[in-house]
mmCIF file of the C-alpha atoms, coordinates in Angstrom:
data_MODEL
# 
_entry.id   MODEL 
# 
loop_
_atom_site.group_PDB 
_atom_site.id 
_atom_site.type_symbol 
_atom_site.label_atom_id 
_atom_site.label_alt_id 
_atom_site.label_comp_id 
_atom_site.label_asym_id 
_atom_site.label_entity_id 
_atom_site.label_seq_id 
_atom_site.pdbx_PDB_ins_code 
_atom_site.Cartn_x 
_atom_site.Cartn_y 
_atom_site.Cartn_z 
_atom_site.occupancy 
_atom_site.B_iso_or_equiv 
_atom_site.pdbx_formal_charge 
_atom_site.auth_seq_id 
_atom_site.auth_comp_id 
_atom_site.auth_asym_id 
_atom_site.auth_atom_id 
_atom_site.pdbx_PDB_model_num 
ATOM 1   C CA . MET A 1 1   ? 81.649  104.934 86.376  1.00 0.00 ? 1   MET A CA 1 
ATOM 2   C CA . LYS A 1 2   ? 79.255  107.033 88.458  1.00 0.00 ? 2   LYS A CA 1 
ATOM 3   C CA . ASN A 1 3   ? 78.794  106.809 92.207  1.00 0.00 ? 3   ASN A CA 1 
ATOM 4   C CA . ASP A 1 4   ? 75.827  107.592 94.434  1.00 0.00 ? 4   ASP A CA 1 
ATOM 5   C CA . ASP A 1 5   ? 78.050  109.374 96.949  1.00 0.00 ? 5   ASP A CA 1 
ATOM 6   C CA . PRO A 1 6   ? 78.489  113.124 96.236  1.00 0.00 ? 6   PRO A CA 1 
ATOM 7   C CA . LEU A 1 7   ? 81.760  113.120 98.154  1.00 0.00 ? 7   LEU A CA 1 
ATOM 8   C CA . ILE A 1 8   ? 83.209  110.432 95.910  1.00 0.00 ? 8   ILE A CA 1 
ATOM 9   C CA . GLU A 1 9   ? 81.973  112.296 92.848  1.00 0.00 ? 9   GLU A CA 1 
ATOM 10  C CA . THR A 1 10  ? 83.808  115.397 94.049  1.00 0.00 ? 10  THR A CA 1 
ATOM 11  C CA . VAL A 1 11  ? 87.043  113.428 94.345  1.00 0.00 ? 11  VAL A CA 1 
ATOM 12  C CA . ARG A 1 12  ? 86.430  111.733 90.989  1.00 0.00 ? 12  ARG A CA 1 
ATOM 13  C CA . ASP A 1 13  ? 85.934  115.047 89.202  1.00 0.00 ? 13  ASP A CA 1 
ATOM 14  C CA . ALA A 1 14  ? 89.038  116.572 90.806  1.00 0.00 ? 14  ALA A CA 1 
ATOM 15  C CA . ALA A 1 15  ? 91.156  113.568 89.839  1.00 0.00 ? 15  ALA A CA 1 
ATOM 16  C CA . LYS A 1 16  ? 89.875  113.377 86.267  1.00 0.00 ? 16  LYS A CA 1 
ATOM 17  C CA . THR A 1 17  ? 91.003  116.912 85.438  1.00 0.00 ? 17  THR A CA 1 
ATOM 18  C CA . ILE A 1 18  ? 94.585  116.025 86.362  1.00 0.00 ? 18  ILE A CA 1 
ATOM 19  C CA . PHE A 1 19  ? 94.789  113.269 83.733  1.00 0.00 ? 19  PHE A CA 1 
ATOM 20  C CA . SER A 1 20  ? 94.208  115.520 80.702  1.00 0.00 ? 20  SER A CA 1 
ATOM 21  C CA . GLY A 1 21  ? 97.838  115.246 79.534  1.00 0.00 ? 21  GLY A CA 1 
ATOM 22  C CA . SER A 1 22  ? 98.671  111.796 80.859  1.00 0.00 ? 22  SER A CA 1 
ATOM 23  C CA . ARG A 1 23  ? 100.231 108.967 78.858  1.00 0.00 ? 23  ARG A CA 1 
ATOM 24  C CA . GLY A 1 24  ? 98.043  106.098 77.769  1.00 0.00 ? 24  GLY A CA 1 
ATOM 25  C CA . SER A 1 25  ? 99.696  103.474 79.954  1.00 0.00 ? 25  SER A CA 1 
ATOM 26  C CA . HIS A 1 26  ? 98.702  105.335 83.129  1.00 0.00 ? 26  HIS A CA 1 
ATOM 27  C CA . ASP A 1 27  ? 95.733  107.368 81.984  1.00 0.00 ? 27  ASP A CA 1 
ATOM 28  C CA . TRP A 1 28  ? 92.224  107.947 83.323  1.00 0.00 ? 28  TRP A CA 1 
ATOM 29  C CA . GLU A 1 29  ? 91.070  104.647 81.823  1.00 0.00 ? 29  GLU A CA 1 
ATOM 30  C CA . HIS A 1 30  ? 93.632  102.830 83.985  1.00 0.00 ? 30  HIS A CA 1 
ATOM 31  C CA . THR A 1 31  ? 92.236  104.615 87.032  1.00 0.00 ? 31  THR A CA 1 
ATOM 32  C CA . LEU A 1 32  ? 88.687  103.582 86.143  1.00 0.00 ? 32  LEU A CA 1 
ATOM 33  C CA . ARG A 1 33  ? 89.733  99.941  85.759  1.00 0.00 ? 33  ARG A CA 1 
ATOM 34  C CA . VAL A 1 34  ? 91.461  100.072 89.141  1.00 0.00 ? 34  VAL A CA 1 
ATOM 35  C CA . CYS A 1 35  ? 88.310  101.542 90.691  1.00 0.00 ? 35  CYS A CA 1 
ATOM 36  C CA . LYS A 1 36  ? 86.225  98.683  89.290  1.00 0.00 ? 36  LYS A CA 1 
ATOM 37  C CA . LEU A 1 37  ? 88.661  96.149  90.695  1.00 0.00 ? 37  LEU A CA 1 
ATOM 38  C CA . CYS A 1 38  ? 88.603  97.947  94.056  1.00 0.00 ? 38  CYS A CA 1 
ATOM 39  C CA . GLN A 1 39  ? 84.838  97.651  94.140  1.00 0.00 ? 39  GLN A CA 1 
ATOM 40  C CA . ARG A 1 40  ? 85.062  93.968  93.241  1.00 0.00 ? 40  ARG A CA 1 
ATOM 41  C CA . ILE A 1 41  ? 87.730  93.098  95.813  1.00 0.00 ? 41  ILE A CA 1 
ATOM 42  C CA . GLY A 1 42  ? 86.367  95.505  98.406  1.00 0.00 ? 42  GLY A CA 1 
ATOM 43  C CA . ALA A 1 43  ? 82.989  93.768  98.268  1.00 0.00 ? 43  ALA A CA 1 
ATOM 44  C CA . VAL A 1 44  ? 84.513  90.670  99.864  1.00 0.00 ? 44  VAL A CA 1 
ATOM 45  C CA . GLU A 1 45  ? 86.847  92.525  102.220 1.00 0.00 ? 45  GLU A CA 1 
ATOM 46  C CA . GLU A 1 46  ? 85.883  94.567  105.271 1.00 0.00 ? 46  GLU A CA 1 
ATOM 47  C CA . VAL A 1 47  ? 86.705  98.059  104.028 1.00 0.00 ? 47  VAL A CA 1 
ATOM 48  C CA . ASP A 1 48  ? 85.636  101.681 104.282 1.00 0.00 ? 48  ASP A CA 1 
ATOM 49  C CA . ARG A 1 49  ? 84.197  102.114 100.785 1.00 0.00 ? 49  ARG A CA 1 
ATOM 50  C CA . THR A 1 50  ? 84.534  105.908 100.849 1.00 0.00 ? 50  THR A CA 1 
ATOM 51  C CA . VAL A 1 51  ? 88.216  105.760 101.746 1.00 0.00 ? 51  VAL A CA 1 
ATOM 52  C CA . LEU A 1 52  ? 88.897  103.032 99.205  1.00 0.00 ? 52  LEU A CA 1 
ATOM 53  C CA . LEU A 1 53  ? 87.245  104.722 96.235  1.00 0.00 ? 53  LEU A CA 1 
ATOM 54  C CA . ALA A 1 54  ? 88.658  108.153 97.060  1.00 0.00 ? 54  ALA A CA 1 
ATOM 55  C CA . ALA A 1 55  ? 92.143  106.643 97.180  1.00 0.00 ? 55  ALA A CA 1 
ATOM 56  C CA . ALA A 1 56  ? 91.542  104.678 93.984  1.00 0.00 ? 56  ALA A CA 1 
ATOM 57  C CA . TYR A 1 57  ? 90.562  107.770 92.025  1.00 0.00 ? 57  TYR A CA 1 
ATOM 58  C CA . LEU A 1 58  ? 93.573  109.679 93.340  1.00 0.00 ? 58  LEU A CA 1 
ATOM 59  C CA . HIS A 1 59  ? 96.223  106.948 93.399  1.00 0.00 ? 59  HIS A CA 1 
ATOM 60  C CA . ASP A 1 60  ? 97.991  107.892 90.138  1.00 0.00 ? 60  ASP A CA 1 
ATOM 61  C CA . ILE A 1 61  ? 97.587  111.666 90.044  1.00 0.00 ? 61  ILE A CA 1 
ATOM 62  C CA . GLY A 1 62  ? 101.343 112.035 90.555  1.00 0.00 ? 62  GLY A CA 1 
ATOM 63  C CA . ARG A 1 63  ? 102.200 109.790 87.617  1.00 0.00 ? 63  ARG A CA 1 
ATOM 64  C CA . TYR A 1 64  ? 102.737 112.648 85.140  1.00 0.00 ? 64  TYR A CA 1 
ATOM 65  C CA . ASP A 1 65  ? 105.629 113.968 87.223  1.00 0.00 ? 65  ASP A CA 1 
ATOM 66  C CA . GLN A 1 66  ? 107.294 110.558 87.462  1.00 0.00 ? 66  GLN A CA 1 
ATOM 67  C CA . ASP A 1 67  ? 107.071 110.035 83.698  1.00 0.00 ? 67  ASP A CA 1 
ATOM 68  C CA . ARG A 1 68  ? 108.150 113.604 82.916  1.00 0.00 ? 68  ARG A CA 1 
ATOM 69  C CA . LEU A 1 69  ? 111.230 113.176 85.104  1.00 0.00 ? 69  LEU A CA 1 
ATOM 70  C CA . LYS A 1 70  ? 111.955 109.651 83.848  1.00 0.00 ? 70  LYS A CA 1 
ATOM 71  C CA . GLY A 1 71  ? 111.412 107.958 87.174  1.00 0.00 ? 71  GLY A CA 1 
ATOM 72  C CA . ARG A 1 72  ? 113.371 110.386 89.341  1.00 0.00 ? 72  ARG A CA 1 
ATOM 73  C CA . VAL A 1 73  ? 110.219 111.191 91.317  1.00 0.00 ? 73  VAL A CA 1 
ATOM 74  C CA . CYS A 1 74  ? 108.052 108.581 93.034  1.00 0.00 ? 74  CYS A CA 1 
ATOM 75  C CA . HIS A 1 75  ? 104.518 109.060 91.755  1.00 0.00 ? 75  HIS A CA 1 
ATOM 76  C CA . ALA A 1 76  ? 103.035 107.540 94.925  1.00 0.00 ? 76  ALA A CA 1 
ATOM 77  C CA . GLU A 1 77  ? 104.759 110.091 97.153  1.00 0.00 ? 77  GLU A CA 1 
ATOM 78  C CA . LYS A 1 78  ? 103.966 112.923 94.751  1.00 0.00 ? 78  LYS A CA 1 
ATOM 79  C CA . GLY A 1 79  ? 100.371 111.773 94.453  1.00 0.00 ? 79  GLY A CA 1 
ATOM 80  C CA . ALA A 1 80  ? 99.882  111.835 98.219  1.00 0.00 ? 80  ALA A CA 1 
ATOM 81  C CA . GLN A 1 81  ? 101.196 115.415 98.295  1.00 0.00 ? 81  GLN A CA 1 
ATOM 82  C CA . MET A 1 82  ? 98.804  116.428 95.523  1.00 0.00 ? 82  MET A CA 1 
ATOM 83  C CA . ALA A 1 83  ? 95.870  114.629 97.137  1.00 0.00 ? 83  ALA A CA 1 
ATOM 84  C CA . ARG A 1 84  ? 96.152  116.342 100.512 1.00 0.00 ? 84  ARG A CA 1 
ATOM 85  C CA . PRO A 1 85  ? 94.554  119.680 99.470  1.00 0.00 ? 85  PRO A CA 1 
ATOM 86  C CA . ILE A 1 86  ? 91.880  117.806 97.475  1.00 0.00 ? 86  ILE A CA 1 
ATOM 87  C CA . ILE A 1 87  ? 90.650  115.834 100.466 1.00 0.00 ? 87  ILE A CA 1 
ATOM 88  C CA . ALA A 1 88  ? 91.292  118.512 103.117 1.00 0.00 ? 88  ALA A CA 1 
ATOM 89  C CA . PRO A 1 89  ? 87.848  120.202 102.792 1.00 0.00 ? 89  PRO A CA 1 
ATOM 90  C CA . LEU A 1 90  ? 85.889  116.952 102.560 1.00 0.00 ? 90  LEU A CA 1 
ATOM 91  C CA . ALA A 1 91  ? 83.487  115.906 105.321 1.00 0.00 ? 91  ALA A CA 1 
ATOM 92  C CA . LEU A 1 92  ? 85.628  113.015 106.500 1.00 0.00 ? 92  LEU A CA 1 
ATOM 93  C CA . LYS A 1 93  ? 87.240  112.083 109.789 1.00 0.00 ? 93  LYS A CA 1 
ATOM 94  C CA . GLN A 1 94  ? 90.922  112.921 110.049 1.00 0.00 ? 94  GLN A CA 1 
ATOM 95  C CA . SER A 1 95  ? 91.659  109.202 110.328 1.00 0.00 ? 95  SER A CA 1 
ATOM 96  C CA . GLN A 1 96  ? 89.891  108.607 107.009 1.00 0.00 ? 96  GLN A CA 1 
ATOM 97  C CA . LYS A 1 97  ? 91.873  111.360 105.317 1.00 0.00 ? 97  LYS A CA 1 
ATOM 98  C CA . GLU A 1 98  ? 95.142  109.955 106.627 1.00 0.00 ? 98  GLU A CA 1 
ATOM 99  C CA . ASN A 1 99  ? 94.110  106.505 105.442 1.00 0.00 ? 99  ASN A CA 1 
ATOM 100 C CA . ILE A 1 100 ? 93.457  107.833 101.933 1.00 0.00 ? 100 ILE A CA 1 
ATOM 101 C CA . LEU A 1 101 ? 96.933  109.361 101.838 1.00 0.00 ? 101 LEU A CA 1 
ATOM 102 C CA . HIS A 1 102 ? 98.448  106.144 103.177 1.00 0.00 ? 102 HIS A CA 1 
ATOM 103 C CA . CYS A 1 103 ? 96.682  104.133 100.469 1.00 0.00 ? 103 CYS A CA 1 
ATOM 104 C CA . ILE A 1 104 ? 98.152  106.387 97.793  1.00 0.00 ? 104 ILE A CA 1 
ATOM 105 C CA . ARG A 1 105 ? 101.679 106.254 99.231  1.00 0.00 ? 105 ARG A CA 1 
ATOM 106 C CA . ALA A 1 106 ? 101.578 102.484 99.679  1.00 0.00 ? 106 ALA A CA 1 
ATOM 107 C CA . HIS A 1 107 ? 100.093 101.392 96.349  1.00 0.00 ? 107 HIS A CA 1 
ATOM 108 C CA . ARG A 1 108 ? 103.354 101.311 94.397  1.00 0.00 ? 108 ARG A CA 1 
ATOM 109 C CA . PHE A 1 109 ? 104.986 97.924  93.719  1.00 0.00 ? 109 PHE A CA 1 
ATOM 110 C CA . ARG A 1 110 ? 108.486 99.388  94.061  1.00 0.00 ? 110 ARG A CA 1 
ATOM 111 C CA . GLY A 1 111 ? 107.533 101.814 96.816  1.00 0.00 ? 111 GLY A CA 1 
ATOM 112 C CA . ASN A 1 112 ? 108.904 102.225 100.319 1.00 0.00 ? 112 ASN A CA 1 
ATOM 113 C CA . HIS A 1 113 ? 105.584 101.975 102.176 1.00 0.00 ? 113 HIS A CA 1 
ATOM 114 C CA . VAL A 1 114 ? 103.852 98.756  103.213 1.00 0.00 ? 114 VAL A CA 1 
ATOM 115 C CA . PRO A 1 115 ? 100.033 98.750  102.857 1.00 0.00 ? 115 PRO A CA 1 
ATOM 116 C CA . GLU A 1 116 ? 98.933  98.630  106.492 1.00 0.00 ? 116 GLU A CA 1 
ATOM 117 C CA . THR A 1 117 ? 95.158  99.064  106.239 1.00 0.00 ? 117 THR A CA 1 
ATOM 118 C CA . ALA A 1 118 ? 92.503  96.937  104.565 1.00 0.00 ? 118 ALA A CA 1 
ATOM 119 C CA . GLU A 1 119 ? 91.825  99.738  102.087 1.00 0.00 ? 119 GLU A CA 1 
ATOM 120 C CA . ALA A 1 120 ? 95.519  100.067 101.213 1.00 0.00 ? 120 ALA A CA 1 
ATOM 121 C CA . ARG A 1 121 ? 95.801  96.326  100.632 1.00 0.00 ? 121 ARG A CA 1 
ATOM 122 C CA . VAL A 1 122 ? 92.780  96.307  98.319  1.00 0.00 ? 122 VAL A CA 1 
ATOM 123 C CA . LEU A 1 123 ? 94.096  99.273  96.305  1.00 0.00 ? 123 LEU A CA 1 
ATOM 124 C CA . PHE A 1 124 ? 97.538  97.679  96.049  1.00 0.00 ? 124 PHE A CA 1 
ATOM 125 C CA . ASP A 1 125 ? 96.021  94.477  94.655  1.00 0.00 ? 125 ASP A CA 1 
ATOM 126 C CA . ALA A 1 126 ? 93.655  96.262  92.273  1.00 0.00 ? 126 ALA A CA 1 
ATOM 127 C CA . ASP A 1 127 ? 96.452  98.380  90.837  1.00 0.00 ? 127 ASP A CA 1 
ATOM 128 C CA . LYS A 1 128 ? 98.715  95.350  90.379  1.00 0.00 ? 128 LYS A CA 1 
ATOM 129 C CA . LEU A 1 129 ? 95.976  93.291  88.731  1.00 0.00 ? 129 LEU A CA 1 
ATOM 130 C CA . ASP A 1 130 ? 95.711  95.943  86.004  1.00 0.00 ? 130 ASP A CA 1 
ATOM 131 C CA . ALA A 1 131 ? 99.434  95.408  85.351  1.00 0.00 ? 131 ALA A CA 1 
ATOM 132 C CA . ILE A 1 132 ? 99.089  91.705  84.495  1.00 0.00 ? 132 ILE A CA 1 
ATOM 133 C CA . GLY A 1 133 ? 96.907  89.597  82.220  1.00 0.00 ? 133 GLY A CA 1 
ATOM 134 C CA . ALA A 1 134 ? 95.930  90.790  78.748  1.00 0.00 ? 134 ALA A CA 1 
ATOM 135 C CA . VAL A 1 135 ? 95.580  94.411  79.819  1.00 0.00 ? 135 VAL A CA 1 
ATOM 136 C CA . GLY A 1 136 ? 98.922  94.250  81.600  1.00 0.00 ? 136 GLY A CA 1 
ATOM 137 C CA . VAL A 1 137 ? 100.707 92.963  78.501  1.00 0.00 ? 137 VAL A CA 1 
ATOM 138 C CA . ALA A 1 138 ? 99.135  95.713  76.409  1.00 0.00 ? 138 ALA A CA 1 
ATOM 139 C CA . ARG A 1 139 ? 100.106 98.365  78.933  1.00 0.00 ? 139 ARG A CA 1 
ATOM 140 C CA . ALA A 1 140 ? 103.695 97.090  79.137  1.00 0.00 ? 140 ALA A CA 1 
ATOM 141 C CA . PHE A 1 141 ? 104.199 97.539  75.403  1.00 0.00 ? 141 PHE A CA 1 
ATOM 142 C CA . LEU A 1 142 ? 102.285 100.814 75.388  1.00 0.00 ? 142 LEU A CA 1 
ATOM 143 C CA . PHE A 1 143 ? 104.626 102.186 78.057  1.00 0.00 ? 143 PHE A CA 1 
ATOM 144 C CA . ALA A 1 144 ? 107.672 100.952 76.139  1.00 0.00 ? 144 ALA A CA 1 
ATOM 145 C CA . GLY A 1 145 ? 106.440 102.823 73.091  1.00 0.00 ? 145 GLY A CA 1 
ATOM 146 C CA . GLU A 1 146 ? 105.836 105.969 75.117  1.00 0.00 ? 146 GLU A CA 1 
ATOM 147 C CA . VAL A 1 147 ? 109.477 106.099 76.248  1.00 0.00 ? 147 VAL A CA 1 
ATOM 148 C CA . GLY A 1 148 ? 110.902 105.282 72.801  1.00 0.00 ? 148 GLY A CA 1 
ATOM 149 C CA . ALA A 1 149 ? 111.925 101.746 73.694  1.00 0.00 ? 149 ALA A CA 1 
ATOM 150 C CA . ARG A 1 150 ? 112.317 98.695  71.469  1.00 0.00 ? 150 ARG A CA 1 
ATOM 151 C CA . LEU A 1 151 ? 109.965 95.810  70.798  1.00 0.00 ? 151 LEU A CA 1 
ATOM 152 C CA . HIS A 1 152 ? 112.582 93.325  71.986  1.00 0.00 ? 152 HIS A CA 1 
ATOM 153 C CA . ASN A 1 153 ? 116.215 93.484  73.106  1.00 0.00 ? 153 ASN A CA 1 
ATOM 154 C CA . PRO A 1 154 ? 117.599 89.929  72.792  1.00 0.00 ? 154 PRO A CA 1 
ATOM 155 C CA . ASP A 1 155 ? 121.262 90.971  73.144  1.00 0.00 ? 155 ASP A CA 1 
ATOM 156 C CA . ALA A 1 156 ? 120.966 92.075  76.779  1.00 0.00 ? 156 ALA A CA 1 
ATOM 157 C CA . ARG A 1 157 ? 119.614 90.566  79.961  1.00 0.00 ? 157 ARG A CA 1 
ATOM 158 C CA . PRO A 1 158 ? 116.466 92.480  80.962  1.00 0.00 ? 158 PRO A CA 1 
ATOM 159 C CA . GLU A 1 159 ? 117.836 92.827  84.487  1.00 0.00 ? 159 GLU A CA 1 
ATOM 160 C CA . ASP A 1 160 ? 120.889 94.680  83.111  1.00 0.00 ? 160 ASP A CA 1 
ATOM 161 C CA . THR A 1 161 ? 118.934 97.292  81.138  1.00 0.00 ? 161 THR A CA 1 
ATOM 162 C CA . LEU A 1 162 ? 117.308 100.527 82.251  1.00 0.00 ? 162 LEU A CA 1 
ATOM 163 C CA . ALA A 1 163 ? 113.731 101.738 82.252  1.00 0.00 ? 163 ALA A CA 1 
ATOM 164 C CA . TYR A 1 164 ? 112.856 104.923 80.364  1.00 0.00 ? 164 TYR A CA 1 
ATOM 165 C CA . THR A 1 165 ? 115.553 104.211 77.751  1.00 0.00 ? 165 THR A CA 1 
ATOM 166 C CA . HIS A 1 166 ? 115.905 102.685 74.274  1.00 0.00 ? 166 HIS A CA 1 
ATOM 167 C CA . GLU A 1 167 ? 116.910 99.454  76.050  1.00 0.00 ? 167 GLU A CA 1 
ATOM 168 C CA . ASP A 1 168 ? 113.500 99.143  77.700  1.00 0.00 ? 168 ASP A CA 1 
ATOM 169 C CA . THR A 1 169 ? 110.945 96.643  76.372  1.00 0.00 ? 169 THR A CA 1 
ATOM 170 C CA . GLY A 1 170 ? 107.603 95.150  77.347  1.00 0.00 ? 170 GLY A CA 1 
ATOM 171 C CA . TYR A 1 171 ? 109.433 91.890  77.991  1.00 0.00 ? 171 TYR A CA 1 
ATOM 172 C CA . ARG A 1 172 ? 111.848 93.645  80.357  1.00 0.00 ? 172 ARG A CA 1 
ATOM 173 C CA . GLU A 1 173 ? 108.875 94.888  82.384  1.00 0.00 ? 173 GLU A CA 1 
ATOM 174 C CA . TYR A 1 174 ? 107.572 91.334  82.550  1.00 0.00 ? 174 TYR A CA 1 
ATOM 175 C CA . ARG A 1 175 ? 110.902 89.953  83.739  1.00 0.00 ? 175 ARG A CA 1 
ATOM 176 C CA . VAL A 1 176 ? 111.723 92.591  86.351  1.00 0.00 ? 176 VAL A CA 1 
ATOM 177 C CA . LYS A 1 177 ? 108.215 93.213  87.698  1.00 0.00 ? 177 LYS A CA 1 
ATOM 178 C CA . LEU A 1 178 ? 105.118 91.641  86.169  1.00 0.00 ? 178 LEU A CA 1 
ATOM 179 C CA . CYS A 1 179 ? 106.107 88.004  86.677  1.00 0.00 ? 179 CYS A CA 1 
ATOM 180 C CA . LYS A 1 180 ? 106.481 88.703  90.413  1.00 0.00 ? 180 LYS A CA 1 
ATOM 181 C CA . ILE A 1 181 ? 103.117 90.330  90.983  1.00 0.00 ? 181 ILE A CA 1 
ATOM 182 C CA . LYS A 1 182 ? 101.084 87.164  91.507  1.00 0.00 ? 182 LYS A CA 1 
ATOM 183 C CA . ASP A 1 183 ? 103.097 86.304  94.602  1.00 0.00 ? 183 ASP A CA 1 
ATOM 184 C CA . ARG A 1 184 ? 102.776 89.818  96.032  1.00 0.00 ? 184 ARG A CA 1 
ATOM 185 C CA . MET A 1 185 ? 98.966  89.890  96.230  1.00 0.00 ? 185 MET A CA 1 
ATOM 186 C CA . LEU A 1 186 ? 97.690  90.816  99.686  1.00 0.00 ? 186 LEU A CA 1 
ATOM 187 C CA . THR A 1 187 ? 94.019  89.808  99.637  1.00 0.00 ? 187 THR A CA 1 
ATOM 188 C CA . ALA A 1 188 ? 92.399  86.431  99.039  1.00 0.00 ? 188 ALA A CA 1 
ATOM 189 C CA . GLU A 1 189 ? 90.294  87.759  96.161  1.00 0.00 ? 189 GLU A CA 1 
ATOM 190 C CA . GLY A 1 190 ? 93.298  89.507  94.629  1.00 0.00 ? 190 GLY A CA 1 
ATOM 191 C CA . LYS A 1 191 ? 95.266  86.271  94.738  1.00 0.00 ? 191 LYS A CA 1 
ATOM 192 C CA . ARG A 1 192 ? 92.408  84.380  93.094  1.00 0.00 ? 192 ARG A CA 1 
ATOM 193 C CA . ILE A 1 193 ? 92.057  86.860  90.230  1.00 0.00 ? 193 ILE A CA 1 
ATOM 194 C CA . ALA A 1 194 ? 95.834  87.057  89.762  1.00 0.00 ? 194 ALA A CA 1 
ATOM 195 C CA . GLU A 1 195 ? 96.195  83.335  89.075  1.00 0.00 ? 195 GLU A CA 1 
ATOM 196 C CA . ALA A 1 196 ? 94.364  83.409  85.735  1.00 0.00 ? 196 ALA A CA 1 
ATOM 197 C CA . ARG A 1 197 ? 95.863  86.721  84.659  1.00 0.00 ? 197 ARG A CA 1 
ATOM 198 C CA . HIS A 1 198 ? 99.370  85.534  85.455  1.00 0.00 ? 198 HIS A CA 1 
ATOM 199 C CA . ALA A 1 199 ? 98.875  82.272  83.541  1.00 0.00 ? 199 ALA A CA 1 
ATOM 200 C CA . PHE A 1 200 ? 97.739  84.139  80.421  1.00 0.00 ? 200 PHE A CA 1 
ATOM 201 C CA . MET A 1 201 ? 100.626 86.589  80.633  1.00 0.00 ? 201 MET A CA 1 
ATOM 202 C CA . GLN A 1 202 ? 103.144 83.778  81.057  1.00 0.00 ? 202 GLN A CA 1 
ATOM 203 C CA . ARG A 1 203 ? 101.815 81.981  77.977  1.00 0.00 ? 203 ARG A CA 1 
ATOM 204 C CA . PHE A 1 204 ? 101.921 85.205  75.983  1.00 0.00 ? 204 PHE A CA 1 
ATOM 205 C CA . PHE A 1 205 ? 105.580 85.926  76.700  1.00 0.00 ? 205 PHE A CA 1 
ATOM 206 C CA . GLU A 1 206 ? 106.586 82.333  76.050  1.00 0.00 ? 206 GLU A CA 1 
ATOM 207 C CA . ARG A 1 207 ? 104.960 82.652  72.631  1.00 0.00 ? 207 ARG A CA 1 
ATOM 208 C CA . PHE A 1 208 ? 106.460 86.115  72.135  1.00 0.00 ? 208 PHE A CA 1 
ATOM 209 C CA . LEU A 1 209 ? 110.003 84.808  72.614  1.00 0.00 ? 209 LEU A CA 1 
ATOM 210 C CA . MET A 1 210 ? 109.358 81.911  70.265  1.00 0.00 ? 210 MET A CA 1 
ATOM 211 C CA . GLU A 1 211 ? 108.160 84.212  67.506  1.00 0.00 ? 211 GLU A CA 1 
ATOM 212 C CA . CYS A 1 212 ? 111.088 86.573  68.042  1.00 0.00 ? 212 CYS A CA 1 
ATOM 213 C CA . GLU A 1 213 ? 113.343 83.594  67.261  1.00 0.00 ? 213 GLU A CA 1 
ATOM 214 C CA . GLY A 1 214 ? 111.382 82.823  64.097  1.00 0.00 ? 214 GLY A CA 1 
ATOM 215 C CA . GLU A 1 215 ? 109.666 79.785  65.584  1.00 0.00 ? 215 GLU A CA 1 
ATOM 216 C CA . ASP A 1 216 ? 105.998 78.887  65.193  1.00 0.00 ? 216 ASP A CA 1 
# 
C-alpha cells in the first residue's frame, strides 16, 4: 500500500524493516490490513491523516519483544519507545508527534491507556477489527500454533488457563478477548463493521465446539 506523502513513506519504510523476524499473527501483513482499516474509518471521522497513518504503521513495532518475553513486556509501551527516534526528525508539529506516540500506547485492548484523540480511537478500532471476523479467527489459531498451544482444551475453563502456554487455544482467545471486542468499539464506523465480523466469529466458534464433540 503506497502513499502520496513522502513523510508517510519514510515511516512506512522504517516500520517495515522491523518486521523481518516477526511471527505471522502480528506480522507486516497485519499492519497493512490495519492501515487499510484506518483509511476506511478515518475517511468518515475528523482525523489528522498523517498522524493516523504514521501511528498505524508503527503501532506493532514492539510486538517482537512482547512475544519473545512471553507477554512480560507490553508491546504498546515498547512500541512507543521505539517509535520516538523514528518520528523525531520528521517535519511534524510536536503535538502531532506526541499524538502518534499516544496512539501507539493506547491501541492495546488490554493496555493501561485510554485512546483520547480521534486518531487514537480510529487506530484502536482498526486494530481490533483485524482481531475478529474470519481474519481474527485465523489469527487466533495462528498465534496458538506459534506458542505451541493446543487446538482445543475441553478439560479446562478458558478463563483458568494461561496465554503463551500449552493450555492456550484459539478458543481461549475468543472467550477471554475476541467476544468482547464488538462492545469496545469507539467509532460509529468501527461499531458498524464489527457487527458483521462478530456475528461470523460467533457462528464459527459455535460450530467449532460442536465438531469437537463429534456433532455435525
